[in-house]
N, C-alpha and C positions, 0 to 999 in steps of 0.2 A: 738611477734610471738605466734602462738597458740601452746601450749605445746602438745607433743605427747610422750607417755611413750615408752621407748626402747622395741622393740619387739624381743622376744627370737628367735634366729636363723636367723634374718633378717640382711641385710647388712646396714652399715651406710648410703649408698646412697639411699636405699629404705626408711629408716626412714626420710631422708632429703626430698625426693620427697613427702612423705605424709605431712610433716610439711609445705612445700611450698604450697601444695594443700589446706590444712586447712587455711593457711594465706590468700590464694586467696578467699576462701569462707567467711572468716571473713570480709575482706576488701571490696570485690566486691559485696557480696550478703548480708552482715550484719547478718549472722547467729549467733544465741545465743551460749553462751559457752556450754549449755546443749546439743544442737544439734551438735556442734563441737566435744564434748566428745563422743557422740554416734557414729559419723562418724569415729573418731579415733579408737574406739573399733571394729567397723565393718571392717575397713581396716586392723587392726591388725590381726583379725581372718582370713581375706583373705590371708595376707602374710604368716601366719602360714600354711595355706592349700597349697599354691603353693610352699613354701619352702620345705614342706614334699615330694613334687614331684621332688625335686632337681632342681627347676626352680626359676627364679626371675620374677618380673612383666613384664619385657621386652620380655620374652620368652613364655608367655602364648598364647593360642589360644582359639577359640570358644568352643572346646570340654572341655578344662580345666574349663572354666566358667560355662558350663552346669553341669559339675561334681560338681563344687563348690555349685551350687544351690541345687543339689540333696543332697549334704552333709549337707547343712543348714536345709533342710526339714526333714532329717533323724536323725541328731545329732550323737553323739558318747559318749564315757565314760567321756570325758572332757567337752563337750558342750551339753547343752540341745537342744531338737528339737525346731526349730523356727516356729512360726505361719507364715501363708502366708504374713501377714502384716509386720512382723519383717524381714522375708526373703526378701521381696520386698524392704524395706528400706536399707538393707545391700547391695543388688545388685545395687540399685540406687547410693549408695556411691561408689561402685566399678566402675560402668559405668562412673560416673563423674570423678573419679580419672584417668581412662584410657583416657578419652577425654581430660583432662587437660594435661597429660604427652605427649600424641601424638601431641597436638598442640604446646606445649612448646619445645619438643625435636625432633619432626618430627617422621615419621614412621606411621604404620597402627594402627588403633584402634580395638583391638580384641573384645571389648565389644559392638561395635556399633550395631550389629544385635541381641544381647542377650536381651530378654524381661523379666522384672521381673514378678513374679506370680501376678495374679489379686486377691486381697483379696476379700472375700465375704463382702457384705455391712453389717456392724454391727451397730445396733441402739445404741446410747448412753444410759446408764442405769441411770434413775433418781429415786430418792427416793420420797416418799410421804412427804407432809408437816409435818405430824405427826412424821415420822421417822427422819426428820431433827431436829425437836424440841426435840426428845428423845436423839439424838446425842449431841446436844448443852447442854442439861441438864446433860449429862453424863461426861462432861468435868470437873466436880467438883462442890463443894458447894461455891466456892469463898473465902474460908478461907485461901488459900495459894497463893503465887505469881504465882506458876505454874498453878493452876486452873484458875486464872484470865487471865493469858496469853493464855491458851488453849481455854477458852471461847471466848476471843476477836478474836483469829485467826479464829476459826470456824465460828463465827458470821460474820466476815468480808468476808470470802470466799463465804459464801452463799449470803450475802447482795450485793456483787459487781460482782460475777461471775468471779473473778480473777483467773488466774492460780496460783498455789502455788508459783512458782518461782517469779512471779510478786510481791507477797506480801512480801516474805522474802528478796527480793532485796531492799525494801523500807528502807529509813533512817528515823530517828526520825524527822528530819527537813522537811520531805516530808508531814507530817501531820500537817495541820494548825488548829488553834483554832479560832472559833468553827469548829468542824468536820462536814462538809456537803458533801464533795466529796473527791476523791483521784485521783491523776494523776499517771497512770500506764504506764510502759514502756513494751510494748509487743514484739512479734516476729518481727525481722527485725528493731528493734529500733523504732517502731511505737508507738507514744504516744496516750493515750485516757484518757478522764476524766469520771469517773463513780460516781454516787451519792451513798451516804452511808445512809442506813436506820436507824431508831430510835434505834432498839434493838442493832445493831452493834455499833452505836455511844455511847450508854450507856456502853456497854462492853469495848469499847476502852478507854473511859474516866476513868473507874475503873482501867484498866490495866496501863494506863499512869501515873495515880496519885499514885496508891498503889503498883503495881507489878513491873513495869519496874525499878523504883529506887532501889527496893530491889534486883533485879537481876543484876543490873549494877555493874560490877566489876571495871570498869575504866570509868572515866568521859569522856574519849576520844572515847568511842565506839559509832559509828554513827547509828548502826542498829536499826530499829524499834522493831523487834521481837528478843528477846534474849533467849539463852539457859540458863541452870542452872549454867554455868560457866561465864556468863556475856558477851558472845560474840554472834555473829550473829547466829540465828537459821538456821540449814541446811534444805535443801529440804527434805532429808530423815527423819529428826526428825519431821518436820511439817506433813509429810505423816503419820508417826507413831502415832502422836497425834490424827489424824482423825480415823485411824484404831482402836486404843485402845478405843476411845470414842464410836465408832460404836459397838465394841464387848461388852463393858460394858452396852450399851443400849439394847443388845439382838438383834441387827440387823443381820439377817442371810443371807441377799442377799450379793452378791459380791460387795465390795467397792474398788474403784480405786482412785488415786490421783485427778482425774477429776470429781469425783462423785458430789461434791458440785456445781461445775461449770455446769455440765449437769442438775442438779436439778434446779438451778437458771434459766437456759434458758427455760426448759420445763414448769416451774411454771409461768414464764412470759407469755409464749404463751398460756398456759391454761387460764390465766387471761385476755386474749384479747390483749396483747401487739402486736404492729406491728412488722413484721419480720425484717424490716430495722432497727428499734430501737434496737432489740435484737442483730442484727449484729454489730451495733456500740458499744453496751455495752460489747460484747464479744471480740471485736477487730479483727473480721474476715475480711480479705481483700476482700473476695467475699461472696455475699449473698448465693451462692450455698453451701458453707460450713455450713451455718446456717440452710438451708432448711431441713437438716436431722432431726432437732428437730421437724419439723412439722409432720414428720412421727410418731414420738413418741407420739405426741399429738393426732393424728388421731387414733392410736392404743388405747390410753386411752379412747377416745370418743367412740370407738366401744365397748370396754369392758363395759363402763357405760351404753351404749344403750342396749347391750345384757342382762345386769342384771336388768335394770329398766323398759324397755318398754314392755308392756303386750303382744305385738304381734311381738316381735323381733325374737322369735324362731318359725318360720313357717315351718312345715314339709309338704311334698308332694306338 
């Protein structure tokens, strides 16, 4: 069963209904644990809100849901303001929960006509090749097990376009010798095979030979990437490795956990890769998801054109 933390002020029946809903999402839709955890947090916040009105989820109406959306967008002393994207995700979780409970238990669905906010279309942020190289160089000089691990992680993220969660979920046995490709398990349990470039192969070989044995606390640990305690590296720690390396490299632009992935896709398209190929490498179910990167590439082309073409700036 999908674990859900006890929610302050909520009844055991409410927590049970959320657990049943999360189990349904895990079994029927194959959602990842990260997504399930996000849904659990969203629904926990929702229950806190309606319980503060002395109601439970069976008593809410459309007005309550509209007020909840306003509450998400305004925040309070305990919860930060949510962006349109995060508020939409939260409301999608709530709508799905009500749809599930109304179908299972009977009764009306109060969330049926409540629409989530439409987020503005944000282009993914990609770093330049030079910035990527600076980040990799800033992982360390290779004199310690930690610096070898950090370099291998960042090289592999950029070389494969993998999500951080996909790499930290890998076990040592998932990497075959010689290293030419990786089998990744993406969203919805979808597998894909991605090639590994020479620089990443070199970094991985150094990590596996010199660093991982030094970090390994127990011969029974299966994880590929280890923390300093010899157990599986967490998603948060992996993200911190990237953030710290970027800071040490003097990169001032905003960095996100997906920055290496965005840069991977953008640089492939800049280099002339076919969008369908990029779709397969990223593990996108629909090419429409991948097409947003073509907008990034077009913007970069426009910038290059404007700065380099002698007649790009034509007035009057």
